TORMIDO-844508 format. One record per residue (C-alpha): x, y, z. Coordinates in steps of 0.2 Angstrom, whole numbers. Last residue first. Layout:
N
<atom c1="X" c2="Y" c3="Z"/>
...
END
This chain:
441
<atom c1="-84" c2="123" c3="105"/>
<atom c1="-68" c2="128" c3="111"/>
<atom c1="-53" c2="118" c3="103"/>
<atom c1="-36" c2="113" c3="113"/>
<atom c1="-20" c2="108" c3="105"/>
<atom c1="-7" c2="92" c3="112"/>
<atom c1="6" c2="89" c3="97"/>
<atom c1="14" c2="73" c3="97"/>
<atom c1="9" c2="67" c3="82"/>
<atom c1="-10" c2="70" c3="86"/>
<atom c1="-18" c2="75" c3="102"/>
<atom c1="-33" c2="82" c3="101"/>
<atom c1="-40" c2="93" c3="116"/>
<atom c1="-59" c2="94" c3="118"/>
<atom c1="-70" c2="107" c3="127"/>
<atom c1="-89" c2="115" c3="130"/>
<atom c1="-80" c2="119" c3="148"/>
<atom c1="-96" c2="107" c3="155"/>
<atom c1="-93" c2="93" c3="139"/>
<atom c1="-76" c2="90" c3="142"/>
<atom c1="-70" c2="84" c3="129"/>
<atom c1="-54" c2="72" c3="125"/>
<atom c1="-50" c2="67" c3="106"/>
<atom c1="-36" c2="56" c3="101"/>
<atom c1="-26" c2="53" c3="84"/>
<atom c1="-18" c2="42" c3="71"/>
<atom c1="-27" c2="47" c3="58"/>
<atom c1="-31" c2="30" c3="56"/>
<atom c1="-31" c2="24" c3="74"/>
<atom c1="-44" c2="36" c3="77"/>
<atom c1="-49" c2="38" c3="97"/>
<atom c1="-61" c2="45" c3="108"/>
<atom c1="-61" c2="50" c3="126"/>
<atom c1="-76" c2="59" c3="135"/>
<atom c1="-84" c2="42" c3="139"/>
<atom c1="-67" c2="32" c3="136"/>
<atom c1="-60" c2="24" c3="124"/>
<atom c1="-72" c2="30" c3="110"/>
<atom c1="-69" c2="27" c3="92"/>
<atom c1="-70" c2="41" c3="81"/>
<atom c1="-77" c2="39" c3="63"/>
<atom c1="-67" c2="48" c3="50"/>
<atom c1="-71" c2="64" c3="38"/>
<atom c1="-63" c2="68" c3="23"/>
<atom c1="-55" c2="85" c3="25"/>
<atom c1="-57" c2="104" c3="21"/>
<atom c1="-59" c2="109" c3="37"/>
<atom c1="-59" c2="94" c3="50"/>
<atom c1="-73" c2="80" c3="50"/>
<atom c1="-76" c2="69" c3="66"/>
<atom c1="-87" c2="54" c3="67"/>
<atom c1="-96" c2="50" c3="82"/>
<atom c1="-103" c2="33" c3="88"/>
<atom c1="-119" c2="26" c3="92"/>
<atom c1="-135" c2="41" c3="91"/>
<atom c1="-128" c2="44" c3="75"/>
<atom c1="-116" c2="57" c3="78"/>
<atom c1="-106" c2="72" c3="73"/>
<atom c1="-89" c2="82" c3="75"/>
<atom c1="-83" c2="97" c3="66"/>
<atom c1="-67" c2="101" c3="66"/>
<atom c1="-61" c2="119" c3="64"/>
<atom c1="-44" c2="123" c3="57"/>
<atom c1="-37" c2="142" c3="59"/>
<atom c1="-23" c2="139" c3="69"/>
<atom c1="-18" c2="140" c3="86"/>
<atom c1="-32" c2="152" c3="90"/>
<atom c1="-43" c2="133" c3="89"/>
<atom c1="-59" c2="129" c3="83"/>
<atom c1="-75" c2="116" c3="87"/>
<atom c1="-91" c2="114" c3="76"/>
<atom c1="-103" c2="104" c3="87"/>
<atom c1="-110" c2="85" c3="92"/>
<atom c1="-99" c2="82" c3="111"/>
<atom c1="-117" c2="83" c3="123"/>
<atom c1="-126" c2="71" c3="107"/>
<atom c1="-113" c2="58" c3="111"/>
<atom c1="-119" c2="59" c3="130"/>
<atom c1="-134" c2="60" c3="126"/>
<atom c1="-134" c2="45" c3="115"/>
<atom c1="-125" c2="34" c3="131"/>
<atom c1="-106" c2="28" c3="127"/>
<atom c1="-103" c2="10" c3="125"/>
<atom c1="-86" c2="5" c3="125"/>
<atom c1="-80" c2="-7" c3="110"/>
<atom c1="-65" c2="-21" c3="115"/>
<atom c1="-52" c2="-20" c3="101"/>
<atom c1="-39" c2="-26" c3="112"/>
<atom c1="-23" c2="-32" c3="102"/>
<atom c1="-18" c2="-47" c3="101"/>
<atom c1="-3" c2="-47" c3="112"/>
<atom c1="16" c2="-51" c3="105"/>
<atom c1="32" c2="-57" c3="111"/>
<atom c1="41" c2="-63" c3="93"/>
<atom c1="41" c2="-80" c3="87"/>
<atom c1="46" c2="-75" c3="70"/>
<atom c1="28" c2="-81" c3="63"/>
<atom c1="20" c2="-71" c3="78"/>
<atom c1="31" c2="-56" c3="76"/>
<atom c1="26" c2="-58" c3="56"/>
<atom c1="9" c2="-62" c3="57"/>
<atom c1="6" c2="-46" c3="70"/>
<atom c1="15" c2="-34" c3="58"/>
<atom c1="6" c2="-38" c3="42"/>
<atom c1="-11" c2="-42" c3="48"/>
<atom c1="-12" c2="-29" c3="61"/>
<atom c1="-7" c2="-16" c3="46"/>
<atom c1="-5" c2="-2" c3="61"/>
<atom c1="-16" c2="15" c3="51"/>
<atom c1="-31" c2="5" c3="58"/>
<atom c1="-47" c2="3" c3="52"/>
<atom c1="-41" c2="-8" c3="37"/>
<atom c1="-48" c2="-13" c3="19"/>
<atom c1="-44" c2="-19" c3="4"/>
<atom c1="-30" c2="-31" c3="13"/>
<atom c1="-16" c2="-39" c3="4"/>
<atom c1="-5" c2="-49" c3="15"/>
<atom c1="12" c2="-59" c3="6"/>
<atom c1="27" c2="-68" c3="16"/>
<atom c1="41" c2="-76" c3="7"/>
<atom c1="53" c2="-88" c3="18"/>
<atom c1="68" c2="-97" c3="10"/>
<atom c1="77" c2="-94" c3="27"/>
<atom c1="94" c2="-85" c3="21"/>
<atom c1="84" c2="-76" c3="7"/>
<atom c1="72" c2="-70" c3="18"/>
<atom c1="56" c2="-63" c3="5"/>
<atom c1="42" c2="-47" c3="11"/>
<atom c1="27" c2="-44" c3="1"/>
<atom c1="15" c2="-29" c3="7"/>
<atom c1="-2" c2="-24" c3="3"/>
<atom c1="-15" c2="-8" c3="7"/>
<atom c1="-29" c2="-7" c3="-1"/>
<atom c1="-43" c2="9" c3="2"/>
<atom c1="-39" c2="19" c3="-14"/>
<atom c1="-20" c2="14" c3="-17"/>
<atom c1="-7" c2="8" c3="-6"/>
<atom c1="10" c2="-4" c3="-8"/>
<atom c1="22" c2="-13" c3="-1"/>
<atom c1="38" c2="-18" c3="-6"/>
<atom c1="51" c2="-33" c3="-2"/>
<atom c1="67" c2="-38" c3="2"/>
<atom c1="73" c2="-47" c3="21"/>
<atom c1="88" c2="-47" c3="31"/>
<atom c1="93" c2="-54" c3="45"/>
<atom c1="103" c2="-50" c3="59"/>
<atom c1="94" c2="-39" c3="68"/>
<atom c1="85" c2="-35" c3="55"/>
<atom c1="88" c2="-23" c3="42"/>
<atom c1="72" c2="-21" c3="28"/>
<atom c1="79" c2="-18" c3="10"/>
<atom c1="69" c2="-10" c3="-2"/>
<atom c1="63" c2="-15" c3="-20"/>
<atom c1="62" c2="-10" c3="-36"/>
<atom c1="82" c2="-3" c3="-40"/>
<atom c1="87" c2="-2" c3="-21"/>
<atom c1="82" c2="12" c3="-7"/>
<atom c1="90" c2="15" c3="7"/>
<atom c1="99" c2="30" c3="4"/>
<atom c1="108" c2="20" c3="-11"/>
<atom c1="108" c2="0" c3="-9"/>
<atom c1="109" c2="-12" c3="-22"/>
<atom c1="99" c2="-25" c3="-21"/>
<atom c1="89" c2="-23" c3="-39"/>
<atom c1="106" c2="-23" c3="-46"/>
<atom c1="112" c2="-41" c3="-37"/>
<atom c1="95" c2="-49" c3="-46"/>
<atom c1="102" c2="-41" c3="-61"/>
<atom c1="120" c2="-48" c3="-59"/>
<atom c1="110" c2="-66" c3="-54"/>
<atom c1="101" c2="-65" c3="-70"/>
<atom c1="83" c2="-63" c3="-72"/>
<atom c1="65" c2="-71" c3="-69"/>
<atom c1="70" c2="-87" c3="-63"/>
<atom c1="84" c2="-83" c3="-54"/>
<atom c1="79" c2="-89" c3="-37"/>
<atom c1="76" c2="-73" c3="-29"/>
<atom c1="64" c2="-69" c3="-43"/>
<atom c1="55" c2="-84" c3="-43"/>
<atom c1="51" c2="-81" c3="-22"/>
<atom c1="45" c2="-64" c3="-25"/>
<atom c1="33" c2="-71" c3="-39"/>
<atom c1="24" c2="-84" c3="-28"/>
<atom c1="25" c2="-75" c3="-15"/>
<atom c1="14" c2="-61" c3="-23"/>
<atom c1="2" c2="-76" c3="-33"/>
<atom c1="0" c2="-83" c3="-14"/>
<atom c1="-5" c2="-66" c3="-10"/>
<atom c1="-18" c2="-65" c3="-25"/>
<atom c1="-15" c2="-52" c3="-39"/>
<atom c1="-17" c2="-34" c3="-49"/>
<atom c1="-4" c2="-23" c3="-54"/>
<atom c1="-8" c2="-6" c3="-62"/>
<atom c1="3" c2="4" c3="-49"/>
<atom c1="19" c2="14" c3="-55"/>
<atom c1="21" c2="4" c3="-72"/>
<atom c1="3" c2="12" c3="-76"/>
<atom c1="-7" c2="21" c3="-62"/>
<atom c1="-17" c2="34" c3="-72"/>
<atom c1="-26" c2="18" c3="-82"/>
<atom c1="-30" c2="10" c3="-68"/>
<atom c1="-43" c2="24" c3="-66"/>
<atom c1="-45" c2="27" c3="-43"/>
<atom c1="-57" c2="18" c3="-37"/>
<atom c1="-69" c2="25" c3="-25"/>
<atom c1="-70" c2="17" c3="-9"/>
<atom c1="-85" c2="6" c3="-3"/>
<atom c1="-93" c2="8" c3="14"/>
<atom c1="-92" c2="-5" c3="27"/>
<atom c1="-105" c2="-3" c3="42"/>
<atom c1="-104" c2="5" c3="58"/>
<atom c1="-103" c2="23" c3="56"/>
<atom c1="-89" c2="23" c3="45"/>
<atom c1="-78" c2="7" c3="40"/>
<atom c1="-68" c2="9" c3="23"/>
<atom c1="-71" c2="-2" c3="10"/>
<atom c1="-59" c2="-9" c3="-7"/>
<atom c1="-66" c2="-18" c3="-21"/>
<atom c1="-59" c2="-38" c3="-25"/>
<atom c1="-59" c2="-46" c3="-41"/>
<atom c1="-63" c2="-63" c3="-40"/>
<atom c1="-68" c2="-62" c3="-58"/>
<atom c1="-87" c2="-59" c3="-58"/>
<atom c1="-80" c2="-44" c3="-47"/>
<atom c1="-72" c2="-35" c3="-61"/>
<atom c1="-64" c2="-21" c3="-56"/>
<atom c1="-60" c2="-6" c3="-70"/>
<atom c1="-44" c2="-13" c3="-77"/>
<atom c1="-31" c2="-23" c3="-71"/>
<atom c1="-11" c2="-29" c3="-77"/>
<atom c1="-10" c2="-48" c3="-72"/>
<atom c1="-8" c2="-61" c3="-58"/>
<atom c1="-19" c2="-75" c3="-54"/>
<atom c1="-14" c2="-88" c3="-63"/>
<atom c1="5" c2="-86" c3="-59"/>
<atom c1="13" c2="-99" c3="-67"/>
<atom c1="33" c2="-96" c3="-68"/>
<atom c1="34" c2="-91" c3="-86"/>
<atom c1="15" c2="-89" c3="-89"/>
<atom c1="15" c2="-73" c3="-79"/>
<atom c1="32" c2="-67" c3="-79"/>
<atom c1="38" c2="-62" c3="-100"/>
<atom c1="26" c2="-69" c3="-108"/>
<atom c1="11" c2="-60" c3="-97"/>
<atom c1="18" c2="-47" c3="-90"/>
<atom c1="24" c2="-42" c3="-106"/>
<atom c1="6" c2="-43" c3="-114"/>
<atom c1="-3" c2="-32" c3="-101"/>
<atom c1="13" c2="-19" c3="-103"/>
<atom c1="7" c2="-19" c3="-121"/>
<atom c1="19" c2="-25" c3="-134"/>
<atom c1="30" c2="-16" c3="-146"/>
<atom c1="45" c2="-21" c3="-135"/>
<atom c1="55" c2="-7" c3="-132"/>
<atom c1="41" c2="7" c3="-133"/>
<atom c1="28" c2="-7" c3="-124"/>
<atom c1="42" c2="-7" c3="-107"/>
<atom c1="49" c2="10" c3="-111"/>
<atom c1="31" c2="15" c3="-105"/>
<atom c1="31" c2="4" c3="-90"/>
<atom c1="49" c2="13" c3="-85"/>
<atom c1="40" c2="29" c3="-88"/>
<atom c1="24" c2="24" c3="-75"/>
<atom c1="38" c2="18" c3="-64"/>
<atom c1="46" c2="35" c3="-63"/>
<atom c1="32" c2="44" c3="-59"/>
<atom c1="27" c2="36" c3="-46"/>
<atom c1="41" c2="47" c3="-35"/>
<atom c1="50" c2="41" c3="-21"/>
<atom c1="66" c2="53" c3="-17"/>
<atom c1="85" c2="47" c3="-17"/>
<atom c1="96" c2="62" c3="-22"/>
<atom c1="109" c2="70" c3="-32"/>
<atom c1="106" c2="57" c3="-46"/>
<atom c1="97" c2="65" c3="-60"/>
<atom c1="94" c2="87" c3="-52"/>
<atom c1="81" c2="91" c3="-41"/>
<atom c1="60" c2="92" c3="-41"/>
<atom c1="60" c2="91" c3="-61"/>
<atom c1="45" c2="98" c3="-70"/>
<atom c1="28" c2="94" c3="-66"/>
<atom c1="22" c2="96" c3="-85"/>
<atom c1="32" c2="81" c3="-91"/>
<atom c1="23" c2="70" c3="-80"/>
<atom c1="7" c2="77" c3="-84"/>
<atom c1="12" c2="76" c3="-102"/>
<atom c1="19" c2="58" c3="-102"/>
<atom c1="0" c2="54" c3="-92"/>
<atom c1="-10" c2="61" c3="-107"/>
<atom c1="-1" c2="53" c3="-119"/>
<atom c1="-4" c2="35" c3="-112"/>
<atom c1="-21" c2="40" c3="-111"/>
<atom c1="-32" c2="45" c3="-95"/>
<atom c1="-47" c2="37" c3="-91"/>
<atom c1="-54" c2="48" c3="-75"/>
<atom c1="-56" c2="43" c3="-57"/>
<atom c1="-38" c2="52" c3="-52"/>
<atom c1="-45" c2="66" c3="-61"/>
<atom c1="-46" c2="81" c3="-46"/>
<atom c1="-37" c2="70" c3="-34"/>
<atom c1="-23" c2="75" c3="-42"/>
<atom c1="-24" c2="95" c3="-42"/>
<atom c1="-11" c2="99" c3="-30"/>
<atom c1="0" c2="84" c3="-38"/>
<atom c1="8" c2="74" c3="-24"/>
<atom c1="2" c2="59" c3="-37"/>
<atom c1="13" c2="65" c3="-51"/>
<atom c1="29" c2="62" c3="-41"/>
<atom c1="41" c2="75" c3="-48"/>
<atom c1="55" c2="67" c3="-60"/>
<atom c1="69" c2="70" c3="-49"/>
<atom c1="76" c2="51" c3="-56"/>
<atom c1="83" c2="47" c3="-42"/>
<atom c1="71" c2="34" c3="-39"/>
<atom c1="81" c2="19" c3="-36"/>
<atom c1="73" c2="11" c3="-54"/>
<atom c1="70" c2="30" c3="-64"/>
<atom c1="89" c2="32" c3="-60"/>
<atom c1="96" c2="17" c3="-68"/>
<atom c1="87" c2="20" c3="-82"/>
<atom c1="98" c2="36" c3="-82"/>
<atom c1="90" c2="53" c3="-82"/>
<atom c1="103" c2="65" c3="-90"/>
<atom c1="99" c2="68" c3="-107"/>
<atom c1="81" c2="69" c3="-103"/>
<atom c1="80" c2="83" c3="-90"/>
<atom c1="62" c2="86" c3="-90"/>
<atom c1="53" c2="73" c3="-101"/>
<atom c1="53" c2="81" c3="-120"/>
<atom c1="68" c2="70" c3="-127"/>
<atom c1="58" c2="53" c3="-122"/>
<atom c1="63" c2="37" c3="-130"/>
<atom c1="84" c2="41" c3="-134"/>
<atom c1="83" c2="56" c3="-123"/>
<atom c1="76" c2="45" c3="-110"/>
<atom c1="94" c2="40" c3="-106"/>
<atom c1="103" c2="24" c3="-107"/>
<atom c1="117" c2="21" c3="-93"/>
<atom c1="106" c2="5" c3="-84"/>
<atom c1="106" c2="-3" c3="-100"/>
<atom c1="93" c2="-7" c3="-114"/>
<atom c1="90" c2="-21" c3="-127"/>
<atom c1="104" c2="-31" c3="-122"/>
<atom c1="93" c2="-47" c3="-118"/>
<atom c1="99" c2="-46" c3="-101"/>
<atom c1="94" c2="-26" c3="-101"/>
<atom c1="77" c2="-31" c3="-106"/>
<atom c1="74" c2="-43" c3="-92"/>
<atom c1="79" c2="-30" c3="-80"/>
<atom c1="67" c2="-18" c3="-86"/>
<atom c1="55" c2="-35" c3="-82"/>
<atom c1="60" c2="-35" c3="-65"/>
<atom c1="58" c2="-17" c3="-63"/>
<atom c1="41" c2="-16" c3="-66"/>
<atom c1="36" c2="-31" c3="-59"/>
<atom c1="44" c2="-25" c3="-43"/>
<atom c1="37" c2="-9" c3="-46"/>
<atom c1="17" c2="-18" c3="-44"/>
<atom c1="21" c2="-19" c3="-26"/>
<atom c1="18" c2="-1" c3="-26"/>
<atom c1="-3" c2="-3" c3="-30"/>
<atom c1="-7" c2="-21" c3="-26"/>
<atom c1="-25" c2="-22" c3="-32"/>
<atom c1="-33" c2="-38" c3="-23"/>
<atom c1="-37" c2="-52" c3="-31"/>
<atom c1="-48" c2="-66" c3="-23"/>
<atom c1="-40" c2="-85" c3="-26"/>
<atom c1="-36" c2="-86" c3="-6"/>
<atom c1="-53" c2="-79" c3="-1"/>
<atom c1="-62" c2="-67" c3="2"/>
<atom c1="-82" c2="-71" c3="7"/>
<atom c1="-92" c2="-60" c3="-9"/>
<atom c1="-107" c2="-52" c3="1"/>
<atom c1="-126" c2="-48" c3="-9"/>
<atom c1="-139" c2="-41" c3="-9"/>
<atom c1="-137" c2="-25" c3="-4"/>
<atom c1="-119" c2="-23" c3="-7"/>
<atom c1="-101" c2="-30" c3="-2"/>
<atom c1="-88" c2="-36" c3="-11"/>
<atom c1="-71" c2="-46" c3="-7"/>
<atom c1="-76" c2="-48" c3="9"/>
<atom c1="-68" c2="-51" c3="28"/>
<atom c1="-56" c2="-63" c3="30"/>
<atom c1="-44" c2="-75" c3="23"/>
<atom c1="-29" c2="-84" c3="31"/>
<atom c1="-14" c2="-93" c3="23"/>
<atom c1="-4" c2="-101" c3="31"/>
<atom c1="9" c2="-114" c3="27"/>
<atom c1="14" c2="-113" c3="10"/>
<atom c1="26" c2="-122" c3="1"/>
<atom c1="40" c2="-116" c3="-9"/>
<atom c1="53" c2="-118" c3="2"/>
<atom c1="43" c2="-108" c3="14"/>
<atom c1="28" c2="-98" c3="11"/>
<atom c1="17" c2="-89" c3="20"/>
<atom c1="0" c2="-79" c3="14"/>
<atom c1="-12" c2="-68" c3="19"/>
<atom c1="-28" c2="-60" c3="13"/>
<atom c1="-39" c2="-47" c3="16"/>
<atom c1="-51" c2="-39" c3="28"/>
<atom c1="-48" c2="-28" c3="41"/>
<atom c1="-52" c2="-18" c3="59"/>
<atom c1="-72" c2="-26" c3="58"/>
<atom c1="-72" c2="-31" c3="77"/>
<atom c1="-74" c2="-51" c3="72"/>
<atom c1="-62" c2="-49" c3="57"/>
<atom c1="-47" c2="-42" c3="68"/>
<atom c1="-52" c2="-53" c3="83"/>
<atom c1="-51" c2="-71" c3="71"/>
<atom c1="-36" c2="-64" c3="63"/>
<atom c1="-25" c2="-64" c3="78"/>
<atom c1="-34" c2="-78" c3="85"/>
<atom c1="-29" c2="-90" c3="70"/>
<atom c1="-12" c2="-84" c3="70"/>
<atom c1="-11" c2="-87" c3="91"/>
<atom c1="-17" c2="-105" c3="86"/>
<atom c1="-7" c2="-107" c3="72"/>
<atom c1="10" c2="-105" c3="80"/>
<atom c1="21" c2="-109" c3="66"/>
<atom c1="37" c2="-116" c3="70"/>
<atom c1="55" c2="-113" c3="60"/>
<atom c1="53" c2="-96" c3="66"/>
<atom c1="63" c2="-85" c3="59"/>
<atom c1="79" c2="-79" c3="66"/>
<atom c1="86" c2="-60" c3="76"/>
<atom c1="70" c2="-51" c3="77"/>
<atom c1="63" c2="-36" c3="73"/>
<atom c1="51" c2="-32" c3="59"/>
<atom c1="41" c2="-17" c3="68"/>
<atom c1="45" c2="-4" c3="55"/>
<atom c1="41" c2="-13" c3="40"/>
<atom c1="25" c2="-7" c3="37"/>
<atom c1="31" c2="10" c3="40"/>
<atom c1="41" c2="8" c3="22"/>
<atom c1="22" c2="11" c3="13"/>
<atom c1="28" c2="14" c3="-5"/>
<atom c1="15" c2="24" c3="-12"/>
<atom c1="-1" c2="24" c3="-25"/>
<atom c1="-10" c2="39" c3="-20"/>
<atom c1="-30" c2="38" c3="-17"/>
<atom c1="-26" c2="35" c3="3"/>
END
């Protein structure tokens, strides 16, 4: 969850032929009340139509400590992960509009030591067709992701990662592309990414709560991220922002994200020609944004994940509607905040999820505790309990909580799996991704 990534799956539940003109506020409120009361998510959401906020809601906390809790609000700033790429792409196209750069410019001019520098173009970087290996996919990424890195160190890491394929051979999402683009913005303007972001975007359109982030400062309405473990929220570790660069360094609010994507599509930031280029799709990927085709509609946007944060912003051009969602904690792999909101807002059938908890006795929980193995593969699963719930941990992986569905069946929405226990046979059946595996204690 530490990697900065584009989560197209957040968009997959959008299936409608029209954007609703009336908002079902009671149903939206019911969704968010349920998520908050059942500790399924924390974060903020904003819906804007024709430049007017028509719905906004925040749930949970931006800070949870032993002696203090800061309630989330419309002013809460979140790390938005890969949504930063939309800001980076916008500034690159501004430089193109200023004739300081072209889509055909190669890396040879600025980073001659980068793999395939003579062949990789600005356009290749923008639409993830450069071939540069994704630095967050390195096997050693976890060992240094929390440690500050200089720009020179990060560029060396990207160069050492090599190329996975020749430029323009295929599309493959890589954070390395946008780290390099962030560096080019600084190189060409002789100004930091932070100063460019302020001068070129935030000051220009009046975004008061968007900037290039540093170490989280809760005194500035910035949020930490959390995971729900053993009945309480636990603060996640924090990727050092120096590592993310133009790929994921931006912090923002949902109100500001809506204002940004509106301004972009209303040509307040780039030329019409540049916006058209940004929306030019190759292998389902634009230049700094992704399209989502609905039945007879299309919205554009980006999403991002970093640490425990999950964010998404989309814009429906035909309806002039922007929706932004930022979460600093999701218990489920499903983004109920965003997907539920869109379905309700678009007046689709949607049933508020039932988060009722099943209580399992202490004695029965203790009967499930142990180390389980299978002959199918050399992976063991360790089950522990705090007397109120179960926690699972696979060999070499992080632990995760299990939620009781029945007295002997448990699930993890985050890991997208179920475990069915048989205490008499000392077995558990694990179901995940269409596979069913028998484990023995």
